[in-house]
Rosetta silent file (secondary structure, phi, psi, omega in degrees, C-alpha in Angstrom):
SEQUENCE: MTNDVDKAIEYSSELIEEQGQIIDPFSLAELKFNLATAYNLRSDDADLPEVIKLYTEALETGNPASRPFIHNNLGMAYFFNFLQKS
SCORE:     score description
SCORE:     0.000 S_00000001
   1 L     0.000  -46.983 -179.082  167.096  231.513  143.804 S_00000001
   2 H   -53.865  -39.971  177.119  169.477  233.307  141.571 S_00000001
   3 H   -62.912  -44.539  177.427  168.237  231.668  138.459 S_00000001
   4 H   -62.094  -41.850  177.652  164.686  232.593  139.266 S_00000001
   5 H   -63.676  -44.035  174.819  165.598  236.190  139.959 S_00000001
   6 H   -58.110  -41.263  173.543  167.453  236.451  136.686 S_00000001
   7 H   -65.194  -41.433  176.771  164.578  235.058  134.775 S_00000001
   8 H   -61.419  -38.080  176.209  162.180  237.442  136.432 S_00000001
   9 H   -66.345  -39.447  178.565  164.360  240.296  135.452 S_00000001
  10 H   -65.561  -46.441 -173.704  164.673  239.037  131.900 S_00000001
  11 H   -69.228  -41.845 -179.207  160.974  238.352  131.483 S_00000001
  12 H   -65.288  -43.476 -177.162  159.879  241.618  133.187 S_00000001
  13 H   -61.189  -44.708 -177.559  162.347  243.765  131.114 S_00000001
  14 H   -64.672  -46.353 -177.686  161.110  242.106  127.880 S_00000001
  15 H   -57.733  -46.566  178.417  157.420  242.547  128.849 S_00000001
  16 H   -62.415  -46.618 -176.350  157.976  246.279  129.625 S_00000001
  17 H   -62.256  -50.068 -167.163  159.986  246.827  126.389 S_00000001
  18 H   -85.337  -31.379 -170.335  157.658  244.903  124.065 S_00000001
  19 H  -126.609    2.850 -176.254  154.158  245.557  125.660 S_00000001
  20 L   -55.264  -26.932 -175.586  154.673  248.524  127.928 S_00000001
  21 L   -82.490  -17.901 -179.945  152.662  250.886  125.752 S_00000001
  22 L  -111.859    4.165  171.133  149.461  248.818  125.870 S_00000001
  23 L   -81.633  135.044  178.103  149.551  247.678  129.517 S_00000001
  24 L   -61.606  154.908 -170.593  147.304  249.735  131.755 S_00000001
  25 H   -56.549  -41.729 -175.534  149.122  252.194  134.076 S_00000001
  26 H   -67.113  -45.877  173.783  148.421  250.321  137.272 S_00000001
  27 H   -64.369  -31.758  174.592  149.633  247.000  135.887 S_00000001
  28 H   -69.027  -40.155  178.446  152.660  248.596  134.387 S_00000001
  29 H   -65.785  -35.481  178.383  153.503  250.190  137.663 S_00000001
  30 H   -67.741  -41.285  178.057  153.200  246.833  139.525 S_00000001
  31 H   -57.770  -46.941 -179.488  155.464  245.261  136.810 S_00000001
  32 H   -63.031  -39.861 -178.903  158.078  247.994  137.387 S_00000001
  33 H   -59.554  -54.793  178.509  157.789  247.498  141.165 S_00000001
  34 H   -52.424  -50.074 -177.132  158.328  243.701  140.687 S_00000001
  35 H   -64.148  -39.574  178.463  161.281  244.277  138.362 S_00000001
  36 H   -66.350  -39.181  175.803  162.970  246.733  140.703 S_00000001
  37 H   -62.990  -40.600  174.142  162.436  244.258  143.592 S_00000001
  38 H   -56.548  -46.392  178.262  164.062  241.528  141.479 S_00000001
  39 H   -61.804  -42.945  173.614  167.039  243.757  140.772 S_00000001
  40 H   -53.887  -45.295 -176.712  167.191  244.413  144.604 S_00000001
  41 H   -66.136  -29.842 -176.733  167.159  240.668  145.282 S_00000001
  42 H   -73.117  -21.945  173.552  170.061  240.157  142.879 S_00000001
  43 L    62.206   40.812 -178.556  172.048  242.537  145.070 S_00000001
  44 L  -103.522  114.767 -178.090  174.209  243.972  142.214 S_00000001
  45 H   -58.462  -25.092 -179.095  175.422  247.526  143.065 S_00000001
  46 H   -70.052  -21.943  179.335  175.410  248.350  139.295 S_00000001
  47 H   -81.131  -13.681 -173.212  171.645  247.909  139.337 S_00000001
  48 H   -52.700  -48.074 -179.796  170.874  250.599  141.915 S_00000001
  49 H   -62.742  -29.267  177.273  170.259  253.547  139.587 S_00000001
  50 H   -78.441  -35.967  176.148  167.811  251.421  137.526 S_00000001
  51 H   -58.385  -47.541 -176.464  166.124  250.200  140.819 S_00000001
  52 H   -66.556  -38.520  176.647  165.616  253.705  141.958 S_00000001
  53 H   -58.405  -47.152 -176.396  164.257  254.833  138.482 S_00000001
  54 H   -63.726  -45.285 -178.366  161.827  251.916  138.421 S_00000001
  55 H   -66.961  -34.895  177.131  160.456  252.493  141.889 S_00000001
  56 H   -62.202  -42.793 -179.202  160.060  256.264  141.209 S_00000001
  57 H   -68.714  -34.840 -178.695  158.183  255.463  138.048 S_00000001
  58 H   -70.783  -32.974  179.842  155.988  252.938  139.846 S_00000001
  59 H   -71.701  -26.828 -178.880  155.073  255.576  142.503 S_00000001
  60 H   -67.139  -35.462 -170.236  154.016  258.075  139.839 S_00000001
  61 H  -122.262   -7.430 -174.372  151.408  255.791  138.223 S_00000001
  62 L   -74.809  177.848  179.970  150.860  252.981  140.601 S_00000001
  63 L   -67.989  131.375 -179.390  147.899  251.900  142.731 S_00000001
  64 H   -56.491  -36.841  179.767  147.732  254.112  145.904 S_00000001
  65 H   -63.528  -22.183 -178.580  147.435  250.799  147.988 S_00000001
  66 H   -92.310   -9.780 -177.201  150.936  249.781  146.739 S_00000001
  67 H   -56.404  -38.461  176.471  152.573  253.011  147.602 S_00000001
  68 H   -62.114  -39.987  177.254  153.678  252.053  151.159 S_00000001
  69 H   -64.529  -43.630 -179.419  155.533  249.020  149.779 S_00000001
  70 H   -62.722  -50.034  177.394  157.090  251.036  146.986 S_00000001
  71 H   -52.276  -52.241 -179.302  158.205  253.731  149.490 S_00000001
  72 H   -54.362  -51.477 -173.456  159.747  251.047  151.719 S_00000001
  73 H   -71.222  -36.549 -178.503  161.678  249.379  148.883 S_00000001
  74 H   -68.380  -42.443  176.288  162.737  252.750  147.397 S_00000001
  75 H   -59.041  -40.412 -177.465  164.052  253.780  150.856 S_00000001
  76 H   -72.271  -32.996  176.916  165.994  250.647  151.151 S_00000001
  77 H   -66.042  -47.700  177.360  167.477  251.161  147.592 S_00000001
  78 H   -61.913  -39.435 -176.144  168.638  254.755  148.602 S_00000001
  79 H   -64.532  -47.366  178.480  170.079  253.278  151.842 S_00000001
  80 H   -65.844  -33.312  175.532  172.073  250.730  149.831 S_00000001
  81 H   -62.118  -44.347  176.541  173.076  253.392  147.389 S_00000001
  82 H   -55.232  -50.203 -179.280  174.296  255.412  150.345 S_00000001
  83 H   -59.301  -40.485 -177.345  176.302  252.440  151.683 S_00000001
  84 H   -60.531  -44.645 -173.104  177.843  251.881  148.246 S_00000001
  85 H   -89.228   -6.221  175.535  179.108  255.436  148.049 S_00000001
  86 L   -73.846    0.000    0.000  180.268  255.676  151.742 S_00000001
C-alpha cells in the first residue's frame, strides 16, 4: 500500500503542477481532495500543513456533493494536527 500511496502523491502532484491551469475547477478540486487523502494515508506528520491547505482549496472550488467528505477529512487532519502539537 505504501508504494501505491507514494505513486498517487507523485502523479497527482505532477498533474496539478503541469496541468492545473487547464483542468476544470471541479476536477481540480477532486484531484486536490485525492492528493490530500493520499497524504493522510501516508501518515507523515510533516504533510499535515499541505493536507489542510489542499482540503481547504478543494472546499473553495469543489462540487457541493463532495463537501461533506472534504469536511470530514479536513476535520480529521485538524484533529491529527492537534494531536501532533499536544
